[in-house]
C-alpha positions in Angstrom: -19.0 60.3 -12.5 -19.7 63.5 -10.6 -20.0 63.6 -6.8 -23.8 64.2 -6.8 -24.4 61.1 -8.9 -22.0 59.1 -6.6 -23.9 60.3 -3.6 -27.3 59.4 -5.1 -26.1 55.9 -6.0 -24.7 55.4 -2.5 -27.9 56.9 -0.9 -30.0 54.5 -3.0 -27.9 51.5 -2.2 -27.8 52.4 1.5 -31.6 52.5 1.6 -31.8 49.1 -0.1 -29.3 47.6 2.3 -30.8 49.1 5.4 -34.3 48.2 4.5 -33.6 44.5 5.0 -33.0 44.7 8.8 -35.5 47.6 9.1 -38.2 45.3 7.6 -37.5 42.4 9.9 -37.3 44.5 13.1 -40.5 46.5 12.5 -44.0 45.3 11.7 -46.6 47.6 10.2 -47.4 49.5 7.1 -44.6 48.9 4.5 -45.1 52.3 2.8 -44.7 54.0 6.2 -41.6 52.1 7.0 -40.0 53.0 3.6 -40.9 56.7 4.2 -39.4 56.7 7.7 -36.2 55.0 6.4 -35.9 57.6 3.6 -36.5 60.5 6.0 -33.9 59.3 8.5 -31.3 58.6 5.8 -32.0 62.0 4.1 -30.9 63.6 7.4 -27.9 61.4 8.2 -26.5 60.1 4.9 -25.5 63.5 3.4 -23.6 64.2 6.7 -21.3 61.3 6.1 -20.8 62.1 2.4 -20.1 65.8 3.0 -17.8 65.4 6.0 -15.8 62.3 5.0 -13.8 64.0 2.2 -12.6 66.6 4.8 -10.9 63.9 6.8 -9.6 61.6 4.1 -6.2 61.3 5.7 -7.9 59.9 8.8 -10.5 57.9 6.9 -11.0 55.0 9.3 -11.1 57.1 12.4 -13.4 59.6 10.8 -15.6 56.8 9.5 -15.9 55.3 12.9 -16.7 58.6 14.7 -19.2 59.6 12.0 -20.9 56.2 12.0 -21.2 56.5 15.8 -22.7 59.9 15.5 -25.1 58.7 12.8 -26.1 55.7 14.9 -27.0 58.0 17.8 -28.8 60.4 15.5 -30.8 57.6 13.8 -31.6 56.0 17.1 -33.3 59.3 18.3 -35.0 59.9 14.9 -36.4 56.3 14.7 -37.6 56.6 18.3 -39.3 59.9 17.5 -40.8 58.9 14.1 -41.9 55.4 15.0 -42.9 55.9 18.7 -40.8 53.0 19.8 -38.5 52.5 22.7 -34.9 53.7 22.9 -33.5 50.2 23.1 -35.4 48.9 20.1 -34.5 52.0 18.0 -30.8 51.6 19.0 -30.8 48.0 18.0 -32.3 48.8 14.6 -29.9 51.7 14.0 -26.8 49.6 15.0 -27.7 46.7 12.7 -28.7 48.9 9.8 -25.5 51.0 10.0 -23.1 48.1 10.6 -24.5 46.3 7.6 -24.4 49.4 5.3 -21.0 50.5 6.5 -19.3 47.1 6.0 -20.9 46.7 2.6 -20.1 50.3 1.7 -16.4 49.8 2.4 -16.3 47.0 -0.1 -18.4 48.8 -2.8 -17.0 52.3 -2.6 
């Protein structure tokens, strides 16, 4: 399976996994929530997939640092897109990314 197909499968699975906490944290138009989640992950998910292979020898350290960077980025993006507070957007981002990172380690 080529790298682009692997990325697309991981991206799709990430969105499915992250939608669960995203749905419970946020109320409102479901279509809007899905679009926001897709936009945010379109920005951050490729970063993880493009950068991780460069640091394969330091996989766990790189994963931790990149996930931290992604949590910060997604917090700011969610705050901007959804017009919610920093604390709420940070909680959502942490839960979404912890869930998808842990499950991703087991699946990929």
